N, CA, C, O and the ligand as a Tripos MOL2 file, in Angstrom:
@<TRIPOS>MOLECULE
protein
  289   287    73     0     0
PROTEIN
NO_CHARGES

@<TRIPOS>ATOM
      1 N         109.4440   61.8960  179.8440 N.3       1 MET1
      2 CA        110.1740   60.8700  179.4530 C.3       1 MET1
      3 C         111.6810   61.1460  179.2520 C.2       1 MET1
      4 O         112.1160   62.2660  178.9880 O.2       1 MET1
      5 N         112.4180   60.0790  179.3930 N.am      2 LEU2
      6 CA        113.8760   60.4970  178.9800 C.3       2 LEU2
      7 C         114.1440   59.9200  177.5580 C.2       2 LEU2
      8 O         113.5910   58.9150  177.1110 O.2       2 LEU2
      9 N         115.0470   60.6690  176.9150 N.am      3 CYS3
     10 CA        115.3570   60.3330  175.6940 C.3       3 CYS3
     11 C         116.8190   60.2270  175.5620 C.2       3 CYS3
     12 O         117.5340   61.1030  176.0500 O.2       3 CYS3
     13 N         117.3090   59.2350  174.9460 N.am      4 LYS4
     14 CA        118.6600   58.9500  174.5380 C.3       4 LYS4
     15 C         119.1850   59.6470  173.3410 C.2       4 LYS4
     16 O         118.5720   59.4380  172.2940 O.2       4 LYS4
     17 N         120.3630   60.5580  173.3010 N.am      5 ILE5
     18 CA        120.7010   61.1010  172.1350 C.3       5 ILE5
     19 C         122.1850   60.8710  171.9250 C.2       5 ILE5
     20 O         122.9880   61.4030  172.6910 O.2       5 ILE5
     21 N         122.5360   60.1970  171.0470 N.am      6 LYS6
     22 CA        123.7240   59.7560  170.4330 C.3       6 LYS6
     23 C         124.4670   60.9340  169.7260 C.2       6 LYS6
     24 O         124.0070   61.4320  168.6990 O.2       6 LYS6
     25 N         125.6340   61.3710  170.3020 N.am      7 CYS7
     26 CA        126.4180   62.4230  169.7020 C.3       7 CYS7
     27 C         126.9550   61.8940  168.3300 C.2       7 CYS7
     28 O         127.4090   60.7490  168.3200 O.2       7 CYS7
     29 N         126.9470   62.5970  167.2090 N.am      8 PRO8
     30 CA        127.5400   62.2540  166.1810 C.3       8 PRO8
     31 C         128.9180   62.4120  165.7890 C.2       8 PRO8
     32 O         129.4500   61.8110  164.8550 O.2       8 PRO8
     33 N         129.5440   63.3700  166.6560 N.am      9 ASP9
     34 CA        130.9180   63.3800  166.7030 C.3       9 ASP9
     35 C         131.8440   62.5580  167.6510 C.2       9 ASP9
     36 O         132.9380   62.0880  167.3380 O.2       9 ASP9
     37 N         131.2280   62.4630  168.8510 N.am     10 CYS10
     38 CA        132.1100   61.5000  169.7810 C.3      10 CYS10
     39 C         131.4510   60.3210  170.1870 C.2      10 CYS10
     40 O         131.9710   59.5950  171.0350 O.2      10 CYS10
     41 N         130.2230   60.0160  169.6100 N.am     11 SER11
     42 CA        129.2390   58.8660  169.8330 C.3      11 SER11
     43 C         128.8650   58.6200  171.3520 C.2      11 SER11
     44 O         128.4710   57.5090  171.7070 O.2      11 SER11
     45 N         128.9730   59.5000  172.1010 N.am     12 SER12
     46 CA        128.7060   59.6430  173.6650 C.3      12 SER12
     47 C         127.0630   59.4970  173.6730 C.2      12 SER12
     48 O         126.3770   60.0100  172.7890 O.2      12 SER12
     49 N         126.5980   58.8670  174.5850 N.am     13 GLU13
     50 CA        125.1140   58.7600  174.6340 C.3      13 GLU13
     51 C         124.7560   59.7960  175.7210 C.2      13 GLU13
     52 O         125.3360   59.6090  176.7900 O.2      13 GLU13
     53 N         123.8830   60.8930  175.6610 N.am     14 GLY14
     54 CA        123.3990   61.8410  176.5710 C.3      14 GLY14
     55 C         121.9330   61.4930  176.6940 C.2      14 GLY14
     56 O         121.4300   60.6820  175.9150 O.2      14 GLY14
     57 N         121.1720   62.1300  177.7290 N.am     15 THR15
     58 CA        119.8330   61.9730  177.9200 C.3      15 THR15
     59 C         119.2160   63.3760  178.0780 C.2      15 THR15
     60 O         119.7840   64.1860  178.8110 O.2      15 THR15
     61 N         118.1000   63.7010  177.4390 N.am     16 ILE16
     62 CA        117.4080   64.6610  177.5610 C.3      16 ILE16
     63 C         116.0550   64.3140  178.0370 C.2      16 ILE16
     64 O         115.5120   63.2780  177.6550 O.2      16 ILE16
     65 N         115.4240   65.2280  178.9480 N.am     17 SER17
     66 CA        113.9520   64.9350  179.3860 C.3      17 SER17
     67 C         113.0330   65.6400  178.8080 C.2      17 SER17
     68 O         113.0950   66.8580  178.6370 O.2      17 SER17
     69 N         111.9740   64.7920  178.4180 N.am     18 LEU18
     70 CA        111.0510   65.6060  177.3570 C.3      18 LEU18
     71 C         109.6520   65.5440  178.0360 C.2      18 LEU18
     72 O         109.2940   64.6360  178.7870 O.2      18 LEU18
     73 N         108.9410   66.5710  177.6960 N.am     19 LEU19
     74 CA        107.3440   66.5570  177.9490 C.3      19 LEU19
     75 C         106.5860   65.8260  177.2530 C.2      19 LEU19
     76 O         105.6900   65.1480  177.7570 O.2      19 LEU19
     77 N         106.8970   65.8730  175.7360 N.am     20 GLU20
     78 CA        106.3760   65.1010  174.7710 C.3      20 GLU20
     79 C         107.2760   64.1900  173.9490 C.2      20 GLU20
     80 O         108.4950   64.2760  174.0940 O.2      20 GLU20
     81 N         106.7520   63.3390  173.1110 N.am     21 THR21
     82 CA        107.6820   62.4840  172.3680 C.3      21 THR21
     83 C         108.4000   63.1510  171.1820 C.2      21 THR21
     84 O         109.2540   62.5330  170.5460 O.2      21 THR21
     85 N         108.0350   64.4650  170.8750 N.am     22 THR22
     86 CA        108.5620   65.1830  169.9500 C.3      22 THR22
     87 C         109.2060   66.3920  170.5900 C.2      22 THR22
     88 O         108.7430   67.0190  171.5430 O.2      22 THR22
     89 N         110.4220   66.6610  169.8950 N.am     23 TYR23
     90 CA        111.2690   67.6720  170.3150 C.3      23 TYR23
     91 C         111.9490   68.3550  169.1790 C.2      23 TYR23
     92 O         112.4630   67.6940  168.2770 O.2      23 TYR23
     93 N         111.9660   69.4600  169.1920 N.am     24 ASP24
     94 CA        112.7660   70.3260  168.2660 C.3      24 ASP24
     95 C         113.5930   71.3200  168.8210 C.2      24 ASP24
     96 O         113.1560   72.4570  168.9980 O.2      24 ASP24
     97 N         114.6250   71.0370  169.0830 N.am     25 GLY25
     98 CA        115.4770   72.3550  169.8630 C.3      25 GLY25
     99 C         117.0350   71.8950  170.0140 C.2      25 GLY25
    100 O         117.6040   71.0090  169.3760 O.2      25 GLY25
    101 N         117.5400   72.6910  170.9760 N.am     26 PRO26
    102 CA        119.1060   72.6880  171.0120 C.3      26 PRO26
    103 C         119.6000   71.5500  172.0140 C.2      26 PRO26
    104 O         118.9780   71.3480  173.0570 O.2      26 PRO26
    105 N         120.6530   70.8620  171.6990 N.am     27 TYR27
    106 CA        121.2290   69.9110  172.3660 C.3      27 TYR27
    107 C         122.7500   70.1030  172.5200 C.2      27 TYR27
    108 O         123.4490   70.4980  171.5870 O.2      27 TYR27
    109 N         123.2810   69.7740  173.8700 N.am     28 LYS28
    110 CA        124.7800   69.9990  173.8890 C.3      28 LYS28
    111 C         125.3940   68.6940  174.4670 C.2      28 LYS28
    112 O         125.0430   68.2360  175.5540 O.2      28 LYS28
    113 N         126.2810   68.1600  173.7140 N.am     29 CYS29
    114 CA        126.9860   67.0430  174.2010 C.3      29 CYS29
    115 C         127.8080   67.1250  175.4530 C.2      29 CYS29
    116 O         128.7430   67.9240  175.5140 O.2      29 CYS29
    117 N         127.4740   66.2530  176.5610 N.am     30 TRP30
    118 CA        128.0970   66.4530  177.8190 C.3      30 TRP30
    119 C         129.6380   66.2610  177.6810 C.2      30 TRP30
    120 O         130.3420   66.7310  178.5750 O.2      30 TRP30
    121 N         130.2160   65.6150  176.6440 N.am     31 LYS31
    122 CA        131.4950   65.0270  176.6870 C.3      31 LYS31
    123 C         132.3980   65.9600  175.6950 C.2      31 LYS31
    124 O         133.3560   66.6030  176.1260 O.2      31 LYS31
    125 N         132.0440   65.9680  174.4790 N.am     32 CYS32
    126 CA        132.8150   67.0630  173.6030 C.3      32 CYS32
    127 C         132.3520   68.3160  173.4910 C.2      32 CYS32
    128 O         132.9290   69.0890  172.7270 O.2      32 CYS32
    129 N         131.1260   68.7700  174.3030 N.am     33 ARG33
    130 CA        130.4810   70.0180  174.2530 C.3      33 ARG33
    131 C         130.3000   70.6320  173.0220 C.2      33 ARG33
    132 O         130.4060   71.8560  172.9420 O.2      33 ARG33
    133 N         129.9840   69.8050  171.8420 N.am     34 ASN34
    134 CA        129.3780   70.1300  170.6530 C.3      34 ASN34
    135 C         127.8690   70.5190  170.8720 C.2      34 ASN34
    136 O         127.1030   70.0780  171.7290 O.2      34 ASN34
    137 N         127.6330   71.4300  169.9140 N.am     35 LEU35
    138 CA        126.4670   72.0430  169.9350 C.3      35 LEU35
    139 C         125.4140   71.5500  168.8950 C.2      35 LEU35
    140 O         125.7260   71.6440  167.7080 O.2      35 LEU35
    141 N         124.2970   71.0760  169.2000 N.am     36 TYR36
    142 CA        123.3610   70.5670  167.8110 C.3      36 TYR36
    143 C         121.9380   71.1800  168.0540 C.2      36 TYR36
    144 O         121.5320   71.5030  169.1710 O.2      36 TYR36
    145 N         121.2710   71.2970  166.9660 N.am     37 ALA37
    146 CA        119.9560   71.3080  166.7350 C.3      37 ALA37
    147 C         119.2650   69.9740  166.5330 C.2      37 ALA37
    148 O         119.4640   69.3830  165.4710 O.2      37 ALA37
    149 N         118.5550   69.5020  167.3570 N.am     38 ILE38
    150 CA        118.1770   68.1350  167.0670 C.3      38 ILE38
    151 C         116.6200   67.9600  166.8660 C.2      38 ILE38
    152 O         115.8610   68.8540  167.2390 O.2      38 ILE38
    153 N         116.1830   66.8970  166.3200 N.am     39 GLU39
    154 CA        114.7580   66.7280  166.0610 C.3      39 GLU39
    155 C         114.2220   65.2760  166.3920 C.2      39 GLU39
    156 O         114.6610   64.2710  165.8310 O.2      39 GLU39
    157 N         113.3240   65.2620  167.2670 N.am     40 LEU40
    158 CA        112.9200   63.8800  167.9300 C.3      40 LEU40
    159 C         111.4680   63.7900  167.5810 C.2      40 LEU40
    160 O         110.7220   64.7610  167.7080 O.2      40 LEU40
    161 N         111.0630   62.6140  167.1340 N.am     41 LYS41
    162 CA        109.9400   62.1110  166.7030 C.3      41 LYS41
    163 C         109.6120   60.8030  167.5480 C.2      41 LYS41
    164 O         110.3930   59.8550  167.4730 O.2      41 LYS41
    165 N         108.6230   60.7370  168.2460 N.am     42 ASN42
    166 CA        108.3770   59.4130  169.1120 C.3      42 ASN42
    167 C         109.6570   58.8270  169.8140 C.2      42 ASN42
    168 O         109.9270   57.6570  170.0830 O.2      42 ASN42
    169 N         110.2940   59.8690  170.0090 N.am     43 GLY43
    170 CA        111.3570   59.6500  170.9710 C.3      43 GLY43
    171 C         112.6220   58.8960  170.1700 C.2      43 GLY43
    172 O         113.5100   58.2760  170.7550 O.2      43 GLY43
    173 N         112.5320   59.0700  168.7310 N.am     44 ALA44
    174 CA        113.7660   58.5580  167.9670 C.3      44 ALA44
    175 C         114.2090   59.9860  167.1570 C.2      44 ALA44
    176 O         113.4780   60.9160  166.8170 O.2      44 ALA44
    177 N         115.5150   59.8360  166.9930 N.am     45 LEU45
    178 CA        116.1860   60.9900  166.2870 C.3      45 LEU45
    179 C         116.1490   61.2410  165.0890 C.2      45 LEU45
    180 O         116.8070   60.4500  164.4110 O.2      45 LEU45
    181 N         115.5000   62.2470  164.3940 N.am     46 GLN46
    182 CA        115.2000   62.3600  163.0980 C.3      46 GLN46
    183 C         116.2560   63.1680  162.4020 C.2      46 GLN46
    184 O         116.6250   62.8700  161.2660 O.2      46 GLN46
    185 N         116.7710   64.2340  163.1000 N.am     47 SER47
    186 CA        117.6880   65.0200  162.4760 C.3      47 SER47
    187 C         118.7850   65.8500  163.4110 C.2      47 SER47
    188 O         118.3530   66.3360  164.4570 O.2      47 SER47
    189 N         119.8230   65.9850  163.1620 N.am     48 CYS48
    190 CA        121.0280   66.6610  164.1610 C.3      48 CYS48
    191 C         121.9320   67.2690  163.3990 C.2      48 CYS48
    192 O         122.7480   66.7060  162.6690 O.2      48 CYS48
    193 N         121.7590   68.7360  163.6070 N.am     49 LYS49
    194 CA        122.6390   69.7310  162.9460 C.3      49 LYS49
    195 C         123.5000   70.2550  163.6760 C.2      49 LYS49
    196 O         123.0940   70.6490  164.7690 O.2      49 LYS49
    197 N         124.7400   70.4150  163.3980 N.am     50 PRO50
    198 CA        125.6990   71.0790  164.2200 C.3      50 PRO50
    199 C         125.5160   72.7720  164.3010 C.2      50 PRO50
    200 O         125.3090   73.3970  163.2600 O.2      50 PRO50
    201 N         125.5930   73.3550  165.4040 N.am     51 LEU51
    202 CA        125.1220   74.7030  165.4660 C.3      51 LEU51
    203 C         126.4390   75.5340  166.1860 C.2      51 LEU51
    204 O         127.2520   74.9770  166.9240 O.2      51 LEU51
    205 N         126.4730   76.8750  165.8430 N.am     52 SER52
    206 CA        127.5570   77.6910  166.5460 C.3      52 SER52
    207 C         126.9610   78.1870  167.7790 C.2      52 SER52
    208 O         125.7400   78.1700  167.9310 O.2      52 SER52
    209 N         127.7290   78.6110  168.6340 N.am     53 GLN53
    210 CA        127.3640   79.0470  169.9510 C.3      53 GLN53
    211 C         126.1160   80.0200  169.7560 C.2      53 GLN53
    212 O         125.1270   79.8880  170.4780 O.2      53 GLN53
    213 N         126.1780   80.9700  168.7990 N.am     54 GLU54
    214 CA        125.3060   82.0090  168.7670 C.3      54 GLU54
    215 C         123.7790   81.4120  168.3370 C.2      54 GLU54
    216 O         122.7390   81.9740  168.6810 O.2      54 GLU54
    217 N         123.8180   80.3750  167.6540 N.am     55 GLU55
    218 CA        122.5360   79.7960  167.0960 C.3      55 GLU55
    219 C         122.1270   79.1110  168.0150 C.2      55 GLU55
    220 O         120.9080   79.0760  168.1810 O.2      55 GLU55
    221 N         122.9750   78.3680  168.8850 N.am     56 PHE56
    222 CA        122.4770   77.5410  170.2250 C.3      56 PHE56
    223 C         121.8480   78.3400  171.2080 C.2      56 PHE56
    224 O         120.8160   78.0120  171.7950 O.2      56 PHE56
    225 N         122.6010   79.6030  171.4190 N.am     57 GLU57
    226 CA        121.9760   80.4030  172.3310 C.3      57 GLU57
    227 C         120.5030   80.7380  172.0710 C.2      57 GLU57
    228 O         119.5640   80.6590  172.8630 O.2      57 GLU57
    229 N         120.5040   81.1560  170.7030 N.am     58 ARG58
    230 CA        119.1800   81.7960  170.2140 C.3      58 ARG58
    231 C         118.0660   80.4790  170.3710 C.2      58 ARG58
    232 O         116.9130   80.7180  170.7290 O.2      58 ARG58
    233 N         118.4340   79.3330  170.1260 N.am     59 LEU59
    234 CA        117.5270   78.2360  170.1220 C.3      59 LEU59
    235 C         117.0010   78.0400  171.5130 C.2      59 LEU59
    236 O         115.8400   77.7140  171.7610 O.2      59 LEU59
    237 N         118.0040   78.2780  172.4650 N.am     60 GLN60
    238 CA        117.7020   77.9570  173.7750 C.3      60 GLN60
    239 C         116.7520   78.8820  174.3200 C.2      60 GLN60
    240 O         115.9750   78.5660  175.2200 O.2      60 GLN60
    241 N         116.8040   80.1760  173.7200 N.am     61 GLU61
    242 CA        115.7690   81.3060  174.1100 C.3      61 GLU61
    243 C         114.2610   80.6970  173.6860 C.2      61 GLU61
    244 O         113.3260   80.5170  174.4660 O.2      61 GLU61
    245 N         114.2720   80.4700  172.4670 N.am     62 ILE62
    246 CA        113.1110   80.1550  171.8610 C.3      62 ILE62
    247 C         112.7020   78.8810  172.6050 C.2      62 ILE62
    248 O         111.5460   79.0150  173.0050 O.2      62 ILE62
    249 N         113.1130   77.9470  172.8670 N.am     63 ASP63
    250 CA        112.9480   76.8610  173.7180 C.3      63 ASP63
    251 C         112.3600   77.1950  175.0870 C.2      63 ASP63
    252 O         111.3990   76.5740  175.5390 O.2      63 ASP63
    253 N         113.0280   78.3020  175.8030 N.am     64 ALA64
    254 CA        112.5690   78.5460  177.1670 C.3      64 ALA64
    255 C         111.1630   79.3180  177.1260 C.2      64 ALA64
    256 O         110.2790   79.1670  177.9700 O.2      64 ALA64
    257 N         111.0890   80.1980  175.9740 N.am     65 LEU65
    258 CA        109.9150   81.0160  175.5360 C.3      65 LEU65
    259 C         108.7060   79.9170  175.5420 C.2      65 LEU65
    260 O         107.7400   80.0110  176.2990 O.2      65 LEU65
    261 N         108.9010   78.7950  174.5340 N.am     66 ARG66
    262 CA        107.8550   77.9060  174.3180 C.3      66 ARG66
    263 C         107.3580   77.0990  175.6450 C.2      66 ARG66
    264 O         106.1910   76.7210  175.7460 O.2      66 ARG66
    265 N         108.2560   76.8840  176.5730 N.am     67 LYS67
    266 CA        107.9960   76.1250  177.8670 C.3      67 LYS67
    267 C         107.2890   77.0820  178.7270 C.2      67 LYS67
    268 O         106.3930   76.6730  179.4660 O.2      67 LYS67
    269 N         107.6440   78.4280  178.6890 N.am     68 LYS68
    270 CA        107.0340   79.4490  179.4500 C.3      68 LYS68
    271 C         105.4750   79.4640  178.8360 C.2      68 LYS68
    272 O         104.5450   79.2570  179.6150 O.2      68 LYS68
    273 N         105.2690   79.6640  177.7030 N.am     69 PHE69
    274 CA        103.8610   79.8230  177.1180 C.3      69 PHE69
    275 C         102.9830   78.6080  177.4230 C.2      69 PHE69
    276 O         101.7590   78.6530  177.5400 O.2      69 PHE69
    277 N         103.7620   77.4990  177.5410 N.am     70 ARG70
    278 CA        102.8770   76.1120  177.7160 C.3      70 ARG70
    279 C         102.3670   76.1000  179.0350 C.2      70 ARG70
    280 O         101.3190   75.5530  179.3780 O.2      70 ARG70
    281 N         103.2900   76.8400  179.8930 N.am     71 LYS71
    282 CA        102.6850   76.4760  181.4540 C.3      71 LYS71
    283 C         101.5560   77.5420  181.7750 C.2      71 LYS71
    284 O         101.0330   77.5650  182.8890 O.2      71 LYS71
    285 N         101.2330   78.3320  180.8760 N.am     72 GLN72
    286 CA        100.4020   79.5220  181.0340 C.3      72 GLN72
    287 C          98.8910   78.9140  180.7430 C.2      72 GLN72
    288 O          97.9080   79.6550  180.7910 O.2      72 GLN72
    289 ZN        130.1650   64.5990  171.7300 Zn       73 ZN73
@<TRIPOS>BOND
     1     1     2 1
     2     2     3 1
     3     3     4 2
     4     3     5 am
     5     5     6 1
     6     6     7 1
     7     7     8 2
     8     7     9 am
     9     9    10 1
    10    10    11 1
    11    11    12 2
    12    11    13 am
    13    13    14 1
    14    14    15 1
    15    15    16 2
    16    15    17 am
    17    17    18 1
    18    18    19 1
    19    19    20 2
    20    19    21 am
    21    21    22 1
    22    22    23 1
    23    23    24 2
    24    23    25 am
    25    25    26 1
    26    26    27 1
    27    27    28 2
    28    27    29 am
    29    29    30 1
    30    30    31 1
    31    31    32 2
    32    31    33 am
    33    33    34 1
    34    34    35 1
    35    35    36 2
    36    35    37 am
    37    37    38 1
    38    38    39 1
    39    39    40 2
    40    39    41 am
    41    41    42 1
    42    42    43 1
    43    43    44 2
    44    43    45 am
    45    45    46 1
    46    46    47 1
    47    47    48 2
    48    47    49 am
    49    49    50 1
    50    50    51 1
    51    51    52 2
    52    51    53 am
    53    53    54 1
    54    54    55 1
    55    55    56 2
    56    55    57 am
    57    57    58 1
    58    58    59 1
    59    59    60 2
    60    59    61 am
    61    61    62 1
    62    62    63 1
    63    63    64 2
    64    63    65 am
    65    65    66 1
    66    66    67 1
    67    67    68 2
    68    67    69 am
    69    69    70 1
    70    70    71 1
    71    71    72 2
    72    71    73 am
    73    73    74 1
    74    74    75 1
    75    75    76 2
    76    75    77 am
    77    77    78 1
    78    78    79 1
    79    79    80 2
    80    79    81 am
    81    81    82 1
    82    82    83 1
    83    83    84 2
    84    83    85 am
    85    85    86 1
    86    86    87 1
    87    87    88 2
    88    87    89 am
    89    89    90 1
    90    90    91 1
    91    91    92 2
    92    91    93 am
    93    93    94 1
    94    94    95 1
    95    95    96 2
    96    95    97 am
    97    97    98 1
    98    98    99 1
    99    99   100 2
   100    99   101 am
   101   101   102 1
   102   102   103 1
   103   103   104 2
   104   103   105 am
   105   105   106 1
   106   106   107 1
   107   107   108 2
   108   107   109 am
   109   109   110 1
   110   110   111 1
   111   111   112 2
   112   111   113 am
   113   113   114 1
   114   114   115 1
   115   115   116 2
   116   115   117 am
   117   117   118 1
   118   118   119 1
   119   119   120 2
   120   119   121 am
   121   121   122 1
   122   122   123 1
   123   123   124 2
   124   123   125 am
   125   125   126 1
   126   126   127 1
   127   127   128 2
   128   127   129 am
   129   129   130 1
   130   130   131 1
   131   131   132 2
   132   131   133 am
   133   133   134 1
   134   134   135 1
   135   135   136 2
   136   135   137 am
   137   137   138 1
   138   138   139 1
   139   139   140 2
   140   139   141 am
   141   141   142 1
   142   142   143 1
   143   143   144 2
   144   143   145 am
   145   145   146 1
   146   146   147 1
   147   147   148 2
   148   147   149 am
   149   149   150 1
   150   150   151 1
   151   151   152 2
   152   151   153 am
   153   153   154 1
   154   154   155 1
   155   155   156 2
   156   155   157 am
   157   157   158 1
   158   158   159 1
   159   159   160 2
   160   159   161 am
   161   161   162 1
   162   162   163 1
   163   163   164 2
   164   163   165 am
   165   165   166 1
   166   166   167 1
   167   167   168 2
   168   167   169 am
   169   169   170 1
   170   170   171 1
   171   171   172 2
   172   171   173 am
   173   173   174 1
   174   174   175 1
   175   175   176 2
   176   175   177 am
   177   177   178 1
   178   178   179 1
   179   179   180 2
   180   179   181 am
   181   181   182 1
   182   182   183 1
   183   183   184 2
   184   183   185 am
   185   185   186 1
   186   186   187 1
   187   187   188 2
   188   187   189 am
   189   189   190 1
   190   190   191 1
   191   191   192 2
   192   191   193 am
   193   193   194 1
   194   194   195 1
   195   195   196 2
   196   195   197 am
   197   197   198 1
   198   198   199 1
   199   199   200 2
   200   199   201 am
   201   201   202 1
   202   202   203 1
   203   203   204 2
   204   203   205 am
   205   205   206 1
   206   206   207 1
   207   207   208 2
   208   207   209 am
   209   209   210 1
   210   210   211 1
   211   211   212 2
   212   211   213 am
   213   213   214 1
   214   214   215 1
   215   215   216 2
   216   215   217 am
   217   217   218 1
   218   218   219 1
   219   219   220 2
   220   219   221 am
   221   221   222 1
   222   222   223 1
   223   223   224 2
   224   223   225 am
   225   225   226 1
   226   226   227 1
   227   227   228 2
   228   227   229 am
   229   229   230 1
   230   230   231 1
   231   231   232 2
   232   231   233 am
   233   233   234 1
   234   234   235 1
   235   235   236 2
   236   235   237 am
   237   237   238 1
   238   238   239 1
   239   239   240 2
   240   239   241 am
   241   241   242 1
   242   242   243 1
   243   243   244 2
   244   243   245 am
   245   245   246 1
   246   246   247 1
   247   247   248 2
   248   247   249 am
   249   249   250 1
   250   250   251 1
   251   251   252 2
   252   251   253 am
   253   253   254 1
   254   254   255 1
   255   255   256 2
   256   255   257 am
   257   257   258 1
   258   258   259 1
   259   259   260 2
   260   259   261 am
   261   261   262 1
   262   262   263 1
   263   263   264 2
   264   263   265 am
   265   265   266 1
   266   266   267 1
   267   267   268 2
   268   267   269 am
   269   269   270 1
   270   270   271 1
   271   271   272 2
   272   271   273 am
   273   273   274 1
   274   274   275 1
   275   275   276 2
   276   275   277 am
   277   277   278 1
   278   278   279 1
   279   279   280 2
   280   279   281 am
   281   281   282 1
   282   282   283 1
   283   283   284 2
   284   283   285 am
   285   285   286 1
   286   286   287 1
   287   287   288 2
@<TRIPOS>SUBSTRUCTURE
     1 MET1         2 RESIDUE 1 A MET
     2 LEU2         6 RESIDUE 1 A LEU
     3 CYS3        10 RESIDUE 1 A CYS
     4 LYS4        14 RESIDUE 1 A LYS
     5 ILE5        18 RESIDUE 1 A ILE
     6 LYS6        22 RESIDUE 1 A LYS
     7 CYS7        26 RESIDUE 1 A CYS
     8 PRO8        30 RESIDUE 1 A PRO
     9 ASP9        34 RESIDUE 1 A ASP
    10 CYS10       38 RESIDUE 1 A CYS
    11 SER11       42 RESIDUE 1 A SER
    12 SER12       46 RESIDUE 1 A SER
    13 GLU13       50 RESIDUE 1 A GLU
    14 GLY14       54 RESIDUE 1 A GLY
    15 THR15       58 RESIDUE 1 A THR
    16 ILE16       62 RESIDUE 1 A ILE
    17 SER17       66 RESIDUE 1 A SER
    18 LEU18       70 RESIDUE 1 A LEU
    19 LEU19       74 RESIDUE 1 A LEU
    20 GLU20       78 RESIDUE 1 A GLU
    21 THR21       82 RESIDUE 1 A THR
    22 THR22       86 RESIDUE 1 A THR
    23 TYR23       90 RESIDUE 1 A TYR
    24 ASP24       94 RESIDUE 1 A ASP
    25 GLY25       98 RESIDUE 1 A GLY
    26 PRO26      102 RESIDUE 1 A PRO
    27 TYR27      106 RESIDUE 1 A TYR
    28 LYS28      110 RESIDUE 1 A LYS
    29 CYS29      114 RESIDUE 1 A CYS
    30 TRP30      118 RESIDUE 1 A TRP
    31 LYS31      122 RESIDUE 1 A LYS
    32 CYS32      126 RESIDUE 1 A CYS
    33 ARG33      130 RESIDUE 1 A ARG
    34 ASN34      134 RESIDUE 1 A ASN
    35 LEU35      138 RESIDUE 1 A LEU
    36 TYR36      142 RESIDUE 1 A TYR
    37 ALA37      146 RESIDUE 1 A ALA
    38 ILE38      150 RESIDUE 1 A ILE
    39 GLU39      154 RESIDUE 1 A GLU
    40 LEU40      158 RESIDUE 1 A LEU
    41 LYS41      162 RESIDUE 1 A LYS
    42 ASN42      166 RESIDUE 1 A ASN
    43 GLY43      170 RESIDUE 1 A GLY
    44 ALA44      174 RESIDUE 1 A ALA
    45 LEU45      178 RESIDUE 1 A LEU
    46 GLN46      182 RESIDUE 1 A GLN
    47 SER47      186 RESIDUE 1 A SER
    48 CYS48      190 RESIDUE 1 A CYS
    49 LYS49      194 RESIDUE 1 A LYS
    50 PRO50      198 RESIDUE 1 A PRO
    51 LEU51      202 RESIDUE 1 A LEU
    52 SER52      206 RESIDUE 1 A SER
    53 GLN53      210 RESIDUE 1 A GLN
    54 GLU54      214 RESIDUE 1 A GLU
    55 GLU55      218 RESIDUE 1 A GLU
    56 PHE56      222 RESIDUE 1 A PHE
    57 GLU57      226 RESIDUE 1 A GLU
    58 ARG58      230 RESIDUE 1 A ARG
    59 LEU59      234 RESIDUE 1 A LEU
    60 GLN60      238 RESIDUE 1 A GLN
    61 GLU61      242 RESIDUE 1 A GLU
    62 ILE62      246 RESIDUE 1 A ILE
    63 ASP63      250 RESIDUE 1 A ASP
    64 ALA64      254 RESIDUE 1 A ALA
    65 LEU65      258 RESIDUE 1 A LEU
    66 ARG66      262 RESIDUE 1 A ARG
    67 LYS67      266 RESIDUE 1 A LYS
    68 LYS68      270 RESIDUE 1 A LYS
    69 PHE69      274 RESIDUE 1 A PHE
    70 ARG70      278 RESIDUE 1 A ARG
    71 LYS71      282 RESIDUE 1 A LYS
    72 GLN72      286 RESIDUE 1 A GLN
    73 ZN73       289 GROUP 0 **** ****
């Protein structure tokens, strides 16, 4: 499913594709390029925290690992 995320900084709406209706991971705004850690439940945004570049990259790695394990 596709989920709409509204950037808290510039209010631009971006979309991310999800395998499930819950998501806990990194999000990057396509417009202002701010980085966030977001939490979705039933496709609705629960929390959104600004991240540093380092934190974002770490979350991306964790997310990639999770996807990899899910496929096996
Ligand atoms: Zn933005």
